[in-house]
PyMOL Python script that loads the backbone (N, CA, C, O; Angstrom):
from pymol import cmd

cmd.read_pdbstr("""\
ATOM      1  N   MET A   1       0.468  -1.535   0.081  1.00  0.00           N
ATOM      2  CA  MET A   1       0.102   0.168  -0.244  1.00  0.00           C
ATOM      3  C   MET A   1       0.696   0.986   0.131  1.00  0.00           C
ATOM      4  O   MET A   1       1.427   1.134   1.111  1.00  0.00           O
ATOM      5  N   ALA A   2       0.340   1.691  -0.814  1.00  0.00           N
ATOM      6  CA  ALA A   2       1.260   3.245  -0.851  1.00  0.00           C
ATOM      7  C   ALA A   2       1.239   4.159   0.074  1.00  0.00           C
ATOM      8  O   ALA A   2       0.107   4.146   0.557  1.00  0.00           O
ATOM      9  N   LYS A   3       2.030   5.120   0.691  1.00  0.00           N
ATOM     10  CA  LYS A   3       2.494   5.677   1.711  1.00  0.00           C
ATOM     11  C   LYS A   3       1.684   7.779   1.739  1.00  0.00           C
ATOM     12  O   LYS A   3       1.959   8.670   0.935  1.00  0.00           O
ATOM     13  N   LYS A   4       0.914   7.843   2.726  1.00  0.00           N
ATOM     14  CA  LYS A   4      -0.001   8.535   2.172  1.00  0.00           C
ATOM     15  C   LYS A   4       0.793   9.787   2.591  1.00  0.00           C
ATOM     16  O   LYS A   4       1.162   9.964   3.752  1.00  0.00           O
ATOM     17  N   LEU A   5       1.092  10.852   1.339  1.00  0.00           N
ATOM     18  CA  LEU A   5       1.234  12.208   1.697  1.00  0.00           C
ATOM     19  C   LEU A   5       0.654  13.016   2.071  1.00  0.00           C
ATOM     20  O   LEU A   5      -0.545  13.055   1.795  1.00  0.00           O
ATOM     21  N   SER A   6       1.237  13.993   2.846  1.00  0.00           N
ATOM     22  CA  SER A   6       0.559  14.994   4.222  1.00  0.00           C
ATOM     23  C   SER A   6       0.601  15.775   2.816  1.00  0.00           C
ATOM     24  O   SER A   6       1.226  15.533   1.783  1.00  0.00           O
ATOM     25  N   THR A   7      -0.365  16.878   3.183  1.00  0.00           N
ATOM     26  CA  THR A   7      -0.688  17.910   1.925  1.00  0.00           C
ATOM     27  C   THR A   7      -0.859  18.706   2.813  1.00  0.00           C
ATOM     28  O   THR A   7      -1.699  18.502   3.690  1.00  0.00           O
ATOM     29  N   ILE A   8       0.254  20.287   2.761  1.00  0.00           N
ATOM     30  CA  ILE A   8      -0.556  21.237   3.484  1.00  0.00           C
ATOM     31  C   ILE A   8      -1.962  22.155   2.349  1.00  0.00           C
ATOM     32  O   ILE A   8      -2.138  22.468   1.172  1.00  0.00           O
ATOM     33  N   THR A   9      -2.666  22.248   3.697  1.00  0.00           N
ATOM     34  CA  THR A   9      -3.887  22.827   2.644  1.00  0.00           C
ATOM     35  C   THR A   9      -4.873  24.650   2.940  1.00  0.00           C
ATOM     36  O   THR A   9      -5.828  25.230   2.424  1.00  0.00           O
ATOM     37  N   LYS A  10      -3.542  25.009   4.445  1.00  0.00           N
ATOM     38  CA  LYS A  10      -3.656  26.311   4.085  1.00  0.00           C
ATOM     39  C   LYS A  10      -2.962  27.204   3.942  1.00  0.00           C
ATOM     40  O   LYS A  10      -1.884  26.613   3.986  1.00  0.00           O
ATOM     41  N   ALA A  11      -2.700  28.305   3.785  1.00  0.00           N
ATOM     42  CA  ALA A  11      -2.123  29.567   3.494  1.00  0.00           C
ATOM     43  C   ALA A  11      -0.875  29.880   4.228  1.00  0.00           C
ATOM     44  O   ALA A  11      -1.082  30.058   5.428  1.00  0.00           O
ATOM     45  N   TRP A  12       0.146  29.977   3.923  1.00  0.00           N
ATOM     46  CA  TRP A  12       1.434  30.562   4.437  1.00  0.00           C
ATOM     47  C   TRP A  12       1.379  31.865   5.622  1.00  0.00           C
ATOM     48  O   TRP A  12       1.596  32.889   4.974  1.00  0.00           O
ATOM     49  N   THR A  13       1.291  32.021   6.257  1.00  0.00           N
ATOM     50  CA  THR A  13       1.271  33.131   7.007  1.00  0.00           C
ATOM     51  C   THR A  13       3.050  32.714   7.274  1.00  0.00           C
ATOM     52  O   THR A  13       3.733  31.717   7.506  1.00  0.00           O
ATOM     53  N   ILE A  14       3.238  34.330   7.045  1.00  0.00           N
ATOM     54  CA  ILE A  14       5.400  34.511   7.473  1.00  0.00           C
ATOM     55  C   ILE A  14       4.989  36.046   8.204  1.00  0.00           C
ATOM     56  O   ILE A  14       4.128  36.818   7.781  1.00  0.00           O
ATOM     57  N   SER A  15       5.541  36.170   8.970  1.00  0.00           N
ATOM     58  CA  SER A  15       5.743  36.815   9.768  1.00  0.00           C
ATOM     59  C   SER A  15       6.145  38.323   9.369  1.00  0.00           C
ATOM     60  O   SER A  15       7.071  38.198   8.567  1.00  0.00           O
ATOM     61  N   TYR A  16       5.894  39.585   9.546  1.00  0.00           N
ATOM     62  CA  TYR A  16       7.569  40.420   9.004  1.00  0.00           C
ATOM     63  C   TYR A  16       8.923  40.319   9.598  1.00  0.00           C
ATOM     64  O   TYR A  16       9.611  41.287   9.276  1.00  0.00           O
ATOM     65  N   GLU A  17       9.401  39.648  10.196  1.00  0.00           N
ATOM     66  CA  GLU A  17      10.574  39.851  10.704  1.00  0.00           C
ATOM     67  C   GLU A  17      11.069  38.488   9.986  1.00  0.00           C
ATOM     68  O   GLU A  17      12.252  38.486   9.646  1.00  0.00           O
ATOM     69  N   ASP A  18      10.385  37.449   9.744  1.00  0.00           N
ATOM     70  CA  ASP A  18      10.817  36.475   8.515  1.00  0.00           C
ATOM     71  C   ASP A  18      11.235  36.724   7.360  1.00  0.00           C
ATOM     72  O   ASP A  18      12.097  36.262   6.612  1.00  0.00           O
ATOM     73  N   ARG A  19       9.852  38.216   7.307  1.00  0.00           N
ATOM     74  CA  ARG A  19       9.691  38.260   5.260  1.00  0.00           C
ATOM     75  C   ARG A  19      11.438  39.015   5.476  1.00  0.00           C
ATOM     76  O   ARG A  19      12.320  38.828   4.638  1.00  0.00           O
ATOM     77  N   VAL A  20      11.629  39.791   6.655  1.00  0.00           N
ATOM     78  CA  VAL A  20      12.783  40.720   6.741  1.00  0.00           C
ATOM     79  C   VAL A  20      13.987  40.064   6.388  1.00  0.00           C
ATOM     80  O   VAL A  20      14.967  40.572   5.845  1.00  0.00           O
ATOM     81  N   THR A  21      13.753  38.361   6.906  1.00  0.00           N
ATOM     82  CA  THR A  21      14.860  37.650   7.552  1.00  0.00           C
ATOM     83  C   THR A  21      15.644  37.456   5.842  1.00  0.00           C
ATOM     84  O   THR A  21      16.572  37.831   5.125  1.00  0.00           O
ATOM     85  N   LEU A  22      14.197  36.396   5.935  1.00  0.00           N
ATOM     86  CA  LEU A  22      15.000  36.440   4.179  1.00  0.00           C
ATOM     87  C   LEU A  22      15.106  36.796   2.942  1.00  0.00           C
ATOM     88  O   LEU A  22      15.863  36.346   2.081  1.00  0.00           O
ATOM     89  N   LEU A  23      13.931  38.034   2.836  1.00  0.00           N
ATOM     90  CA  LEU A  23      14.718  39.554   2.458  1.00  0.00           C
ATOM     91  C   LEU A  23      16.512  39.750   2.330  1.00  0.00           C
ATOM     92  O   LEU A  23      17.296  39.987   1.411  1.00  0.00           O
ATOM     93  N   GLU A  24      16.606  39.522   3.676  1.00  0.00           N
ATOM     94  CA  GLU A  24      18.673  40.172   4.016  1.00  0.00           C
ATOM     95  C   GLU A  24      19.036  38.614   3.392  1.00  0.00           C
ATOM     96  O   GLU A  24      20.133  38.835   2.880  1.00  0.00           O
ATOM     97  N   LYS A  25      18.748  37.215   3.151  1.00  0.00           N
ATOM     98  CA  LYS A  25      19.397  36.425   3.356  1.00  0.00           C
ATOM     99  C   LYS A  25      19.081  36.083   1.610  1.00  0.00           C
ATOM    100  O   LYS A  25      19.999  35.433   1.109  1.00  0.00           O
ATOM    101  N   LEU A  26      18.072  36.384   0.761  1.00  0.00           N
ATOM    102  CA  LEU A  26      18.025  36.261  -0.918  1.00  0.00           C
ATOM    103  C   LEU A  26      19.178  37.444  -1.725  1.00  0.00           C
ATOM    104  O   LEU A  26      19.593  37.353  -2.880  1.00  0.00           O
ATOM    105  N   GLN A  27      19.480  38.432  -0.803  1.00  0.00           N
ATOM    106  CA  GLN A  27      20.119  39.462  -1.587  1.00  0.00           C
ATOM    107  C   GLN A  27      21.772  38.733  -1.452  1.00  0.00           C
ATOM    108  O   GLN A  27      22.669  39.210  -2.147  1.00  0.00           O
ATOM    109  N   CYS A  28      22.090  37.450  -0.419  1.00  0.00           N
ATOM    110  CA  CYS A  28      23.101  36.978  -1.336  1.00  0.00           C
ATOM    111  C   CYS A  28      23.329  36.679  -2.664  1.00  0.00           C
ATOM    112  O   CYS A  28      24.257  36.992  -3.411  1.00  0.00           O
ATOM    113  N   LEU A  29      21.788  35.665  -2.931  1.00  0.00           N
ATOM    114  CA  LEU A  29      21.917  34.918  -3.713  1.00  0.00           C
ATOM    115  C   LEU A  29      21.913  35.930  -5.176  1.00  0.00           C
ATOM    116  O   LEU A  29      22.344  35.744  -6.314  1.00  0.00           O
ATOM    117  N   GLN A  30      21.037  37.330  -4.352  1.00  0.00           N
ATOM    118  CA  GLN A  30      21.486  38.123  -5.601  1.00  0.00           C
ATOM    119  C   GLN A  30      22.623  39.008  -6.078  1.00  0.00           C
ATOM    120  O   GLN A  30      22.639  39.683  -7.107  1.00  0.00           O
ATOM    121  N   ARG A  31      23.587  38.890  -5.146  1.00  0.00           N
ATOM    122  CA  ARG A  31      25.198  39.041  -5.478  1.00  0.00           C
ATOM    123  C   ARG A  31      25.749  37.913  -5.993  1.00  0.00           C
ATOM    124  O   ARG A  31      26.739  38.186  -6.672  1.00  0.00           O
ATOM    125  N   ILE A  32      25.514  36.804  -5.943  1.00  0.00           N
ATOM    126  CA  ILE A  32      26.503  35.549  -6.513  1.00  0.00           C
ATOM    127  C   ILE A  32      25.526  35.713  -7.906  1.00  0.00           C
ATOM    128  O   ILE A  32      26.316  36.127  -8.754  1.00  0.00           O
ATOM    129  N   GLU A  33      24.349  35.601  -8.461  1.00  0.00           N
ATOM    130  CA  GLU A  33      24.460  36.090  -9.938  1.00  0.00           C
ATOM    131  C   GLU A  33      24.613  36.834 -10.019  1.00  0.00           C
ATOM    132  O   GLU A  33      24.854  36.871 -11.226  1.00  0.00           O
ATOM    133  N   GLN A  34      24.795  38.393  -9.460  1.00  0.00           N
ATOM    134  CA  GLN A  34      25.383  38.786 -10.160  1.00  0.00           C
ATOM    135  C   GLN A  34      26.547  38.978 -10.761  1.00  0.00           C
ATOM    136  O   GLN A  34      26.756  39.291 -11.933  1.00  0.00           O
ATOM    137  N   THR A  35      27.894  38.611  -9.209  1.00  0.00           N
ATOM    138  CA  THR A  35      29.397  38.346  -9.092  1.00  0.00           C
ATOM    139  C   THR A  35      29.382  37.686 -10.100  1.00  0.00           C
ATOM    140  O   THR A  35      30.357  38.126 -10.710  1.00  0.00           O
ATOM    141  N   THR A  36      28.655  36.426 -11.098  1.00  0.00           N
ATOM    142  CA  THR A  36      29.403  34.948 -11.803  1.00  0.00           C
ATOM    143  C   THR A  36      28.644  35.859 -12.937  1.00  0.00           C
ATOM    144  O   THR A  36      29.280  36.122 -13.958  1.00  0.00           O
ATOM    145  N   SER A  37      27.450  36.296 -12.807  1.00  0.00           N
ATOM    146  CA  SER A  37      27.533  36.937 -15.009  1.00  0.00           C
ATOM    147  C   SER A  37      28.550  37.652 -15.469  1.00  0.00           C
ATOM    148  O   SER A  37      28.635  37.842 -16.682  1.00  0.00           O
ATOM    149  N   GLU A  38      29.584  38.222 -14.508  1.00  0.00           N
ATOM    150  CA  GLU A  38      30.629  38.763 -15.018  1.00  0.00           C
ATOM    151  C   GLU A  38      31.603  37.151 -15.122  1.00  0.00           C
ATOM    152  O   GLU A  38      31.728  36.621 -16.225  1.00  0.00           O
ATOM    153  N   HIS A  39      31.999  36.743 -14.326  1.00  0.00           N
ATOM    154  CA  HIS A  39      32.544  35.654 -14.280  1.00  0.00           C
ATOM    155  C   HIS A  39      33.487  35.867 -13.520  1.00  0.00           C
ATOM    156  O   HIS A  39      34.618  36.161 -13.908  1.00  0.00           O
ATOM    157  N   CYS A  40      33.083  35.725 -12.139  1.00  0.00           N
ATOM    158  CA  CYS A  40      34.096  36.153 -11.233  1.00  0.00           C
ATOM    159  C   CYS A  40      34.223  35.253  -9.967  1.00  0.00           C
ATOM    160  O   CYS A  40      33.378  34.367  -9.843  1.00  0.00           O
ATOM    161  N   SER A  41      35.317  35.401  -8.886  1.00  0.00           N
ATOM    162  CA  SER A  41      35.340  34.686  -8.232  1.00  0.00           C
ATOM    163  C   SER A  41      33.859  34.565  -7.404  1.00  0.00           C
ATOM    164  O   SER A  41      33.332  35.635  -7.709  1.00  0.00           O
ATOM    165  N   ILE A  42      33.321  34.162  -6.909  1.00  0.00           N
ATOM    166  CA  ILE A  42      32.608  33.869  -5.622  1.00  0.00           C
ATOM    167  C   ILE A  42      33.176  34.429  -4.552  1.00  0.00           C
ATOM    168  O   ILE A  42      34.390  34.249  -4.460  1.00  0.00           O
ATOM    169  N   ASP A  43      32.572  35.158  -3.581  1.00  0.00           N
ATOM    170  CA  ASP A  43      33.162  35.267  -2.541  1.00  0.00           C
ATOM    171  C   ASP A  43      32.631  34.379  -1.479  1.00  0.00           C
ATOM    172  O   ASP A  43      31.532  33.827  -1.408  1.00  0.00           O
ATOM    173  N   TYR A  44      33.825  34.355  -0.524  1.00  0.00           N
ATOM    174  CA  TYR A  44      32.972  33.003   0.742  1.00  0.00           C
ATOM    175  C   TYR A  44      32.475  33.631   1.618  1.00  0.00           C
ATOM    176  O   TYR A  44      32.272  32.975   2.639  1.00  0.00           O
ATOM    177  N   GLU A  45      31.971  35.424   1.663  1.00  0.00           N
ATOM    178  CA  GLU A  45      31.165  35.660   2.921  1.00  0.00           C
ATOM    179  C   GLU A  45      29.939  35.336   1.960  1.00  0.00           C
ATOM    180  O   GLU A  45      28.926  35.210   2.648  1.00  0.00           O
ATOM    181  N   GLU A  46      29.668  35.147   0.519  1.00  0.00           N
ATOM    182  CA  GLU A  46      28.064  34.728  -0.015  1.00  0.00           C
ATOM    183  C   GLU A  46      28.264  33.405   0.476  1.00  0.00           C
ATOM    184  O   GLU A  46      27.389  32.955   1.215  1.00  0.00           O
ATOM    185  N   ILE A  47      29.255  32.698   0.202  1.00  0.00           N
ATOM    186  CA  ILE A  47      28.792  31.480  -0.241  1.00  0.00           C
ATOM    187  C   ILE A  47      28.125  31.118   1.301  1.00  0.00           C
ATOM    188  O   ILE A  47      27.054  30.514   1.357  1.00  0.00           O
ATOM    189  N   CYS A  48      28.998  31.624   2.800  1.00  0.00           N
ATOM    190  CA  CYS A  48      27.866  31.660   3.885  1.00  0.00           C
ATOM    191  C   CYS A  48      27.093  31.725   3.853  1.00  0.00           C
ATOM    192  O   CYS A  48      26.438  30.730   4.164  1.00  0.00           O
ATOM    193  N   LYS A  49      26.230  33.252   3.348  1.00  0.00           N
ATOM    194  CA  LYS A  49      25.019  33.510   2.977  1.00  0.00           C
ATOM    195  C   LYS A  49      24.033  32.365   2.522  1.00  0.00           C
ATOM    196  O   LYS A  49      22.914  31.990   2.873  1.00  0.00           O
ATOM    197  N   ALA A  50      24.917  32.003   1.626  1.00  0.00           N
ATOM    198  CA  ALA A  50      24.024  31.427   0.732  1.00  0.00           C
ATOM    199  C   ALA A  50      23.427  29.650   2.200  1.00  0.00           C
ATOM    200  O   ALA A  50      22.294  29.304   2.532  1.00  0.00           O
ATOM    201  N   VAL A  51      24.608  29.139   2.563  1.00  0.00           N
ATOM    202  CA  VAL A  51      24.210  28.213   3.168  1.00  0.00           C
ATOM    203  C   VAL A  51      23.266  28.837   4.284  1.00  0.00           C
ATOM    204  O   VAL A  51      22.149  28.406   4.570  1.00  0.00           O
ATOM    205  N   THR A  52      23.721  29.615   4.699  1.00  0.00           N
ATOM    206  CA  THR A  52      22.393  30.411   6.005  1.00  0.00           C
ATOM    207  C   THR A  52      21.052  30.250   5.400  1.00  0.00           C
ATOM    208  O   THR A  52      20.331  29.327   5.781  1.00  0.00           O
ATOM    209  N   LEU A  53      20.674  31.055   4.511  1.00  0.00           N
ATOM    210  CA  LEU A  53      19.277  31.065   3.754  1.00  0.00           C
ATOM    211  C   LEU A  53      19.026  29.207   3.300  1.00  0.00           C
ATOM    212  O   LEU A  53      17.821  28.981   3.407  1.00  0.00           O
ATOM    213  N   LEU A  54      19.584  28.276   2.978  1.00  0.00           N
ATOM    214  CA  LEU A  54      19.313  27.027   2.811  1.00  0.00           C
ATOM    215  C   LEU A  54      18.594  27.023   4.322  1.00  0.00           C
ATOM    216  O   LEU A  54      17.391  27.007   4.578  1.00  0.00           O
ATOM    217  N   TYR A  55      19.507  27.037   5.052  1.00  0.00           N
ATOM    218  CA  TYR A  55      18.949  26.719   6.522  1.00  0.00           C
ATOM    219  C   TYR A  55      17.229  27.570   7.235  1.00  0.00           C
ATOM    220  O   TYR A  55      16.235  27.136   7.818  1.00  0.00           O
ATOM    221  N   THR A  56      17.745  29.080   6.697  1.00  0.00           N
ATOM    222  CA  THR A  56      16.325  29.217   7.159  1.00  0.00           C
ATOM    223  C   THR A  56      15.286  29.429   6.089  1.00  0.00           C
ATOM    224  O   THR A  56      14.194  29.986   6.207  1.00  0.00           O
ATOM    225  N   ILE A  57      15.803  28.908   5.077  1.00  0.00           N
ATOM    226  CA  ILE A  57      14.227  28.111   4.463  1.00  0.00           C
ATOM    227  C   ILE A  57      13.457  26.872   5.089  1.00  0.00           C
ATOM    228  O   ILE A  57      12.243  26.819   5.292  1.00  0.00           O
ATOM    229  N   CYS A  58      14.541  25.735   5.397  1.00  0.00           N
ATOM    230  CA  CYS A  58      14.563  24.221   5.787  1.00  0.00           C
ATOM    231  C   CYS A  58      13.007  24.892   6.591  1.00  0.00           C
ATOM    232  O   CYS A  58      11.826  24.734   6.281  1.00  0.00           O
ATOM    233  N   ASN A  59      13.917  25.984   8.172  1.00  0.00           N
ATOM    234  CA  ASN A  59      13.507  25.933   9.274  1.00  0.00           C
ATOM    235  C   ASN A  59      12.514  26.318   9.283  1.00  0.00           C
ATOM    236  O   ASN A  59      11.975  26.293  10.390  1.00  0.00           O
ATOM    237  N   MET A  60      11.764  26.835   8.221  1.00  0.00           N
ATOM    238  CA  MET A  60      10.350  27.912   8.285  1.00  0.00           C
ATOM    239  C   MET A  60       9.500  26.668   7.100  1.00  0.00           C
ATOM    240  O   MET A  60       8.337  26.532   7.478  1.00  0.00           O
ATOM    241  N   PHE A  61       9.696  26.102   6.286  1.00  0.00           N
ATOM    242  CA  PHE A  61       9.233  25.348   5.883  1.00  0.00           C
ATOM    243  C   PHE A  61       9.357  23.559   5.831  1.00  0.00           C
ATOM    244  O   PHE A  61       9.403  22.884   4.802  1.00  0.00           O
ATOM    245  N   GLY A  62       9.389  23.087   7.154  1.00  0.00           N
ATOM    246  CA  GLY A  62      10.020  22.348   7.584  1.00  0.00           C
ATOM    247  C   GLY A  62      10.833  21.377   6.727  1.00  0.00           C
ATOM    248  O   GLY A  62      10.169  20.382   6.435  1.00  0.00           O
ATOM    249  N   PHE A  63      11.796  21.376   6.348  1.00  0.00           N
ATOM    250  CA  PHE A  63      12.203  20.146   5.151  1.00  0.00           C
ATOM    251  C   PHE A  63      13.707  19.641   6.418  1.00  0.00           C
ATOM    252  O   PHE A  63      13.576  20.162   7.526  1.00  0.00           O
ATOM    253  N   GLU A  64      14.288  19.223   6.338  1.00  0.00           N
ATOM    254  CA  GLU A  64      15.855  18.797   6.488  1.00  0.00           C
ATOM    255  C   GLU A  64      16.400  17.360   5.993  1.00  0.00           C
ATOM    256  O   GLU A  64      15.551  16.550   5.620  1.00  0.00           O
ATOM    257  N   ASN A  65      17.920  16.949   5.964  1.00  0.00           N
ATOM    258  CA  ASN A  65      18.021  16.149   5.498  1.00  0.00           C
ATOM    259  C   ASN A  65      18.126  14.966   5.518  1.00  0.00           C
ATOM    260  O   ASN A  65      18.081  14.536   6.670  1.00  0.00           O
ATOM    261  N   LYS A  66      18.279  14.027   4.580  1.00  0.00           N
ATOM    262  CA  LYS A  66      17.320  12.702   4.989  1.00  0.00           C
ATOM    263  C   LYS A  66      18.127  11.418   5.941  1.00  0.00           C
ATOM    264  O   LYS A  66      19.247  10.977   5.680  1.00  0.00           O
ATOM    265  N   LYS A  67      17.395  11.046   6.893  1.00  0.00           N
ATOM    266  CA  LYS A  67      17.737  10.054   7.977  1.00  0.00           C
ATOM    267  C   LYS A  67      18.586   8.825   7.070  1.00  0.00           C
ATOM    268  O   LYS A  67      18.195   8.240   6.060  1.00  0.00           O
ATOM    269  N   GLU A  68      19.583   8.702   7.646  1.00  0.00           N
ATOM    270  CA  GLU A  68      20.200   7.392   6.972  1.00  0.00           C
ATOM    271  C   GLU A  68      20.965   6.827   8.342  1.00  0.00           C
ATOM    272  O   GLU A  68      21.996   7.216   8.890  1.00  0.00           O
ATOM    273  N   ASN A  69      19.762   5.426   8.772  1.00  0.00           N
ATOM    274  CA  ASN A  69      20.632   4.747   9.881  1.00  0.00           C
ATOM    275  C   ASN A  69      20.309   5.318  11.051  1.00  0.00           C
ATOM    276  O   ASN A  69      20.822   5.151  12.158  1.00  0.00           O
ATOM    277  N   GLY A  70      19.186   6.184  10.633  1.00  0.00           N
ATOM    278  CA  GLY A  70      18.507   7.257  11.784  1.00  0.00           C
ATOM    279  C   GLY A  70      19.130   8.410  12.208  1.00  0.00           C
ATOM    280  O   GLY A  70      18.907   9.049  13.236  1.00  0.00           O
ATOM    281  N   VAL A  71      20.099   8.670  11.149  1.00  0.00           N
ATOM    282  CA  VAL A  71      20.799  10.417  12.111  1.00  0.00           C
ATOM    283  C   VAL A  71      20.861  10.681  10.995  1.00  0.00           C
ATOM    284  O   VAL A  71      21.523  10.045  10.175  1.00  0.00           O
ATOM    285  N   ARG A  72      20.260  11.554  10.786  1.00  0.00           N
ATOM    286  CA  ARG A  72      20.175  12.648   9.704  1.00  0.00           C
ATOM    287  C   ARG A  72      21.445  13.201   8.629  1.00  0.00           C
ATOM    288  O   ARG A  72      22.246  13.895   9.254  1.00  0.00           O
ATOM    289  N   SER A  73      21.564  13.149   8.137  1.00  0.00           N
ATOM    290  CA  SER A  73      23.358  13.269   7.025  1.00  0.00           C
ATOM    291  C   SER A  73      23.552  14.160   6.070  1.00  0.00           C
ATOM    292  O   SER A  73      22.945  14.425   5.032  1.00  0.00           O
ATOM    293  N   PHE A  74      24.445  14.559   6.559  1.00  0.00           N
ATOM    294  CA  PHE A  74      24.830  15.945   6.077  1.00  0.00           C
ATOM    295  C   PHE A  74      24.472  15.665   4.048  1.00  0.00           C
ATOM    296  O   PHE A  74      23.783  16.562   3.562  1.00  0.00           O
ATOM    297  N   TYR A  75      24.844  14.721   3.220  1.00  0.00           N
ATOM    298  CA  TYR A  75      25.057  14.930   2.072  1.00  0.00           C
ATOM    299  C   TYR A  75      24.398  13.908   1.440  1.00  0.00           C
ATOM    300  O   TYR A  75      24.566  13.395   0.333  1.00  0.00           O
ATOM    301  N   SER A  76      23.257  13.599   2.741  1.00  0.00           N
ATOM    302  CA  SER A  76      21.476  13.202   1.862  1.00  0.00           C
ATOM    303  C   SER A  76      20.468  14.427   1.428  1.00  0.00           C
ATOM    304  O   SER A  76      20.539  15.405   2.172  1.00  0.00           O
ATOM    305  N   ASP A  77      19.533  14.520   0.327  1.00  0.00           N
ATOM    306  CA  ASP A  77      18.477  14.762  -0.311  1.00  0.00           C
ATOM    307  C   ASP A  77      17.782  15.414   1.324  1.00  0.00           C
ATOM    308  O   ASP A  77      17.558  15.009   2.465  1.00  0.00           O
ATOM    309  N   LEU A  78      17.667  16.550   0.571  1.00  0.00           N
ATOM    310  CA  LEU A  78      16.473  17.559   1.862  1.00  0.00           C
ATOM    311  C   LEU A  78      15.319  16.567   1.870  1.00  0.00           C
ATOM    312  O   LEU A  78      15.110  15.802   0.929  1.00  0.00           O
ATOM    313  N   VAL A  79      14.488  16.619   3.114  1.00  0.00           N
ATOM    314  CA  VAL A  79      13.295  15.458   2.889  1.00  0.00           C
ATOM    315  C   VAL A  79      11.882  16.399   3.339  1.00  0.00           C
ATOM    316  O   VAL A  79      12.360  17.512   3.118  1.00  0.00           O
ATOM    317  N   LEU A  80      10.897  16.592   3.675  1.00  0.00           N
ATOM    318  CA  LEU A  80       9.699  17.049   4.278  1.00  0.00           C
ATOM    319  C   LEU A  80      10.175  16.154   5.832  1.00  0.00           C
ATOM    320  O   LEU A  80      10.638  15.016   5.762  1.00  0.00           O
ATOM    321  N   LYS A  81       9.994  16.799   7.042  1.00  0.00           N
ATOM    322  CA  LYS A  81      10.287  16.767   8.006  1.00  0.00           C
ATOM    323  C   LYS A  81       9.288  15.522   9.106  1.00  0.00           C
ATOM    324  O   LYS A  81       9.572  14.820  10.077  1.00  0.00           O
ATOM    325  N   GLU A  82       7.990  15.784   8.250  1.00  0.00           N
ATOM    326  CA  GLU A  82       7.125  14.654   9.227  1.00  0.00           C
ATOM    327  C   GLU A  82       7.070  13.525   8.152  1.00  0.00           C
ATOM    328  O   GLU A  82       6.184  12.713   8.417  1.00  0.00           O
ATOM    329  N   GLU A  83       8.096  13.110   6.470  1.00  0.00           N
ATOM    330  CA  GLU A  83       8.180  12.154   6.042  1.00  0.00           C
ATOM    331  C   GLU A  83       9.539  11.164   6.071  1.00  0.00           C
ATOM    332  O   GLU A  83       9.833  10.218   5.340  1.00  0.00           O
ATOM    333  N   ASN A  84      10.120  11.655   7.008  1.00  0.00           N
ATOM    334  CA  ASN A  84      12.100  11.673   7.089  1.00  0.00           C
ATOM    335  C   ASN A  84      11.427  10.192   8.022  1.00  0.00           C
ATOM    336  O   ASN A  84      10.243  10.147   8.356  1.00  0.00           O
ATOM    337  N   GLU A  85      12.251   9.264   8.279  1.00  0.00           N
ATOM    338  CA  GLU A  85      11.978   7.962   8.856  1.00  0.00           C
ATOM    339  C   GLU A  85      13.032   7.888  10.135  1.00  0.00           C
ATOM    340  O   GLU A  85      14.229   8.094  10.334  1.00  0.00           O
ATOM    341  N   GLU A  86      11.869   7.470  10.877  1.00  0.00           N
ATOM    342  CA  GLU A  86      12.646   7.864  12.425  1.00  0.00           C
ATOM    343  C   GLU A  86      13.881   6.477  12.715  1.00  0.00           C
ATOM    344  O   GLU A  86      14.582   6.476  13.727  1.00  0.00           O
TER     345      GLU A  86
END
""", "prot")
cmd.dss("prot")
cmd.show_as("cartoon", "prot")
cmd.util.cbc("prot")
cmd.orient("prot")
């Protein structure tokens, strides 16, 4: 029998503070786009901000790395928290 997938049926409500945080972190992606469009090297600080953006979005929307042998693996794909095997 196929596993039933959960569906979110309500609109997301994101606080002003979360929107500001997301906006600040998304600006690093804009700078990466601008930098790479000129074929220049990417600044280490921008990579750190992009990784922070990853974790911010994961926390806001309930994503995490897939567990392997009961432990979340840094190298695994992202999955929905509620679908991650215990």
